[in-house]
N, C-alpha and C positions, 0 to 999 in steps of 0.2 A: 484359344481361350476355353476354359472348362465351363460346363453348364452352370456350376455353382457361382463361378466368378461373374458370368454374364448376368445372373439373376440378382447379384449382390446389390443392396441398396446403399447408396453413398450418403453419408451424413457430413456434409461440409462443415468443417470446424467442430465436428462432433456435437453439433447442436441437437439438443433433445435426447442425447445418449446418457444413460446412467451407467457409470462404470464401477460404483461401489455404494455401500450404505454408510451413513454417518449420523450419530446421535447429537452432533454438535451444532450445526448451523442450519436453521430452517429459513427458507426464503420463499415468500409468496409474491411473485412479481406482479400478479394481477391486483392483489389487494394492497400491495406496498407494505409488506410486513417482513421483519427480520428478527430472529431470535437466536441467542447463544445458549445452548443447552436448556431450551425452554423459556429462558428469560427474555422478555421483550426488549428490543434495543431502546424503546422509549423509557422503560424503567431503569435500565442501566445508564442511559444518558442523563437521566434526571437525578438518580440517587447514588450511582457508583463512582469509582475512580478508575483510572487506567490500571493501577496496581491491582485492584480487586478484580477487574475484568480479566486481566492477564492470568491471575490465579484461576479464575473460572475456566478459562480456555485450556489451561495446562492440566487442570485436575478434574474438571467436569462438575464441580460444585462450588458454590460461594464459600469463602472461608469464614470461620468464626474469628473472634478478636485475636486469639492467640495465634492461629494460623496466619492471619493477615499480618500481624506484627512480625512474625518470623520471616514471612515472604518479603515484606517490605524491607526488612533489614538485609536480607540476602541480595535483593536488587541493588541496594546502596553499597553493600560490600563489593559487589562485582563491577562497580564503576572504576575499573582499572584496565589500562591498555599496556601490553608489553612494550618496553622502551623501544625495541627495534621497529615497532609499527609506526612510531612517529617519524623515523628515518624514511620509511617507505612512503608515508604521506607527504613528507617534504620533497622526496625525489620526484613524485608525480603530482606536485602541487598544481600544475597547469592543466591537468586532465579534467574532463567533465566530472562533476561530483558523483554521478552514478558509476562511471568507469572506475573512479578512485574507490568508491565504496565496494564495488564488486571485487576489486583487487585486494583491498584491505581485509575483507571478510575471508577471502581465500587464504590470505597470509596468516590470519589468526589461527587457522587449523594447525599450523606448525608449532604454536605455543600453547595449545590446549591439551592438558595431560590426559583428557578423556576422549580425544578426537575419534578414536576407532571403537569406542564402546557404544554400541547401538542398543543397549538395554533401555527400557522405558525410563528408568530412574536417571540414567546418565544423560539421555536426550533431554529430559526436563531440566537438569542442572545446566547443560550447555545452552538450552533455550533461554534460561534466565540470564546466563552470562551474556549471550548475544543481545538480548533485550536491553541490557544496560550498556553494552559496548557500542552498538550502532549509533546511538545519539552522540556518544563521545567522538566517534570517528568523523561524523558529519560536521560537528562543531570544530574539531581540531583542524580539519582540512580547510574550513572557511577561514579560520584564524590565520593559518599558515599562508594561505594564498593572498591575504591582504597585508602580509608582512608583520603579523603580530603573533606572539607565542600562544599556544593553547592554554585555556583556563582550566585549572583543576576543579573537579566536581565538588559540590557542596552537599554533604550528607544531611544537612538540615533541611534541604529542599526536596519537594516531591519530584517524581520522575520528570513530569512535564516542565515544572518550574526550573529544575536543574538544567534541562536541555536549553531553555531560553537563556539562562544565565551563562552557560558555557559558550553559547553561540554569539550573544550580544553584549556580554560583559556587564549585564545589568540585571538585578533581581526584578522579575516582573511583578506587576500588581497582582493582587489576588484574582481579579476578574480575568486578566490576561492569562495567568497561569491556568485557571479553570477552563478557559476556552481552548487552550492547547491540549489540556488533559482530555477534554471532550473530543477534540479532533483525533487524538490517539485512540480513544475508545471506539469511535465510529469507523476507524480504518483497521481495527485490530484483526478482523476476520471477515471473510465474505465468501465462504464456500469454495467451489472448484473453479475459480477464476484462472486466468492464464498462468500467473506466477505460482499459485498454489498447486495447480496441476503439474507444472514443471517440477516443483519440489517433490511431488509424489512420484513422478517418472524417474527422477534421479534416485530417490529412496528405493524404488523398486529394483534397482540394480545392486542393492546392498551397499551403496555409498553412504558416507557419514553425513551428519547434520550440516556441517560447514559446507560440504559440497552441494547439498540440496538448497541451502539458503543462498549460496553464491549463484547457483543457476536461477533461483527465483528472482534475485536482483537483476540478473541479465534479462529475464523475461519482462520484468516491470519497467526496464529502461526504455522499452519500445513505446513510442507516443500513443499507439492505439490502446495501450493498457494503462500506463501511468501518467500520461501527459496532459490530462484534462485540466488540472488545477493551474498549471503553467499557462495553458492556452486561454483560460478564462481571463486571467489578468492582462494578457496581451490584447485580448478582445476589448476589455474595459478601457485600455489605453487608446485603442483605435477609435472607440466611440467618443471618449473624451468628456462628454456632457450628457446628462440624463435625457435632455431634449432630443438627442440624436438617436436614441435607442430604437424608436419605432421605425425610422427610415433605414437604419442599419439592418434590422431584422427583415424588413421588406425586400431590400436589395439582395441579401444572402439567400432568402428563401426563393426569390425569383430565379437565382442562378443555381438552385438546388444544392446550396452549400450548407453545411451543418452550423448550428449555433452552439458554441462551446458551453459545456455544463448542462446541456439539455439532452435527455434521452439516455437510455441504459440498455445494455444487452439483456438484462434480466427483468427490470422493472417496466411495467406499462403504466402503473400509477406513479405518483411522486416517490422518489427514493426516500424511504422512511428516515434516513439519516440526515437528510438535508435540513429539515425544519429545526433540528436541534442546534444548528450553527447559525441560522438566520438571525435570531435575536442577539446572539453573541457578536456577530459582525456589526450589527447596529451599535451596540454598546462600545465595542473596541474602536469603531470609527469616531465616536464622540470623544473617547478617551485620548485618542491620538490627534484629534483636531482635524480629521480628514473625512468629513461626512460624504464627500462627493462619490467615493467608491461604492458605498452602500446605496446611495441614490441611483447610481447607474445600474446596479444589480436589480434593484426593485423595478426600475423602468423597463429592464429587459424581461423580467417576469411578467409584467403587464403586457408587453408587446407580444410575448409568446403564448399568452392565454388561449388564443384561438386554436393553437396546435395541441393543447393538452388532451383534447378528446381523442386525438390520434395516438396517444401514448408518448408524446414528446414532452416530458416533464423535467423539472429540476432534479439534478443528481447531487451527490454529496460534494463533488469537486467544484461545483458552482460557487460555493462559499469559502471553501478551505483556502483557495489561492489568494483571496483578498485578505484573509486572516494573516497569512504569511507576509503578504505585501505590506500590510499596516505595521508589522513589526520591523520593516526595513530589510527583510530577508531576500536575498537575490533569487530571481526566478529559477535558476538552474539548481537550487537546493530544494525546490518544492517536492520533487519526486523522491529524493533521499529521505525527506521527512516522512512521506508515505511509507517508505520501506522500514524506517525506524519503528513506526507504529504497528507494522504488520508482522513483526518477528514472532509474537505469541501465536498468531494465526498460522503462520508457516510451520512453526514447531508442532502445533496441534495436528496439522495435516500429515506431517512426518510420523508423529506418534500413531495416528490412525492407520497409516499405510503399513507401519511395522507390526500392527496387531495381527495381521494375516497377510504378510508381504507376498507380493507376486510381481514378476516382471511385466510391466505394462508394454504390450506389443500389439498395437492395432494393425490392421491390414491396409494395403493399398490395392485398389482394383486396377488391374493392368488393362490399358486400352491402346497399347502400341501395336506394331506390325506382327503378323503371324511369323512363325519360324521361317528363316530364310538362310540360304547357303552362304558360307564365307567365300568371298572372291579375293584372290591374291591381289596385292597392290598394283602389280604391273598390268593386270587385266581390267582394272576399274576405269 
C-alpha cells in the first residue's frame, strides 16, 4: 500500500464531500431552509404552481406571463406517449410500478427524435417531454393492471389535476388538485441526493438524458431513498388509532427502531417542506370523510416531540403518503409519484453537469492483502 493510500481519509457515503458548485438549490439543514435559485420553498409553496416551479428549475428564473403561457402549453402538448409504449406497459403490467417506470422511460429513448442531442436546449425540451410523460406512464400502468383502458389526458386541466384525473378517472376538487400540485413542488428538487447524484454520474459518461433519468429512477426505487411515504402509511395502519401512537413510539424507540417519516439525512430542524402539507392533509381528510389518518399523524408528532431536540423531526414524506392514500392510490405507486414530480430536478442536475462535464470517478482505498505469489491449482 502506498503512503498516500494509507493516509487517505475515507468519507463513507461521501458524507460532507462537495463535488461541484450549484446556483440552484440551497439547503441549510440546521435552520431547516430550502431555496430554489434563491426563492424560499415557503414562498414557492404558498404562491407558485408546479408548472412555474418547473420553469424556474429549468431556466433559473421565474417566468413572466408570456413565458409561463408558452411553457404551460408546451407541457400540455407533450402529454403524448408513443403507441408502442402502451404495448410495453401491458406486457409488464404485473411488474412493480417502479420497475415498470424504469423500463418505460428507457424505452422512450427509442422514440425521442432528440435522444442523442445533449445540447442544453435539447435537454430542456426532453426534460419538458419527460415531465409530462412520466405521470402518463404511472397512470396508464395503474389502469392497465386493474383491467381498465388508459385515460386520455385533458388539456384543460393543470399538470397535477390531469395526473389525478388520468389515475382515478375523476376530475379532482380544486383543493385536492392544489394539494397534489403542492406535493409536486415540494418534491421537484433537493440537491445532490442519491438519485440526482446518480443522474450526474451517468451524465458524466456523456450518456443521454433518458439514460440519466432511467438510472435516477433505479436509485429512487431503493427504500432507503424513496420508500418513506409508503412506509408511513403502513405505520399508520399498524397504529390503527390515535390513542395507540404514544405506546407505538415507546416500543419502537426501546428497540432502537426508526419511526417512519421522522429524521432526514440533511435536516436537523424540521424539514421545511413538511409544514406545507400538514394543513392540506387535514383538509383532504375532511373532504374524504376519513379524519382518522390525520389524527394518527398528529398523535405521532406529539409522541415524537421529546426527540425533536435530537434532530429527529418530521420530514416531507410523513404527510405525502397519507395524501396519496386518501385518494385511494395504491401504496406501490407512492414512489413513482415522487419520481414524476422530480423530473425537473433531475433535468436541472443533468444540465448543470453538462455545463462543465467531467467523468465522476472517486477512489476506493485498498485495504486487502499485500502482493502475493500465484500458486498453481495443483499446489494449493
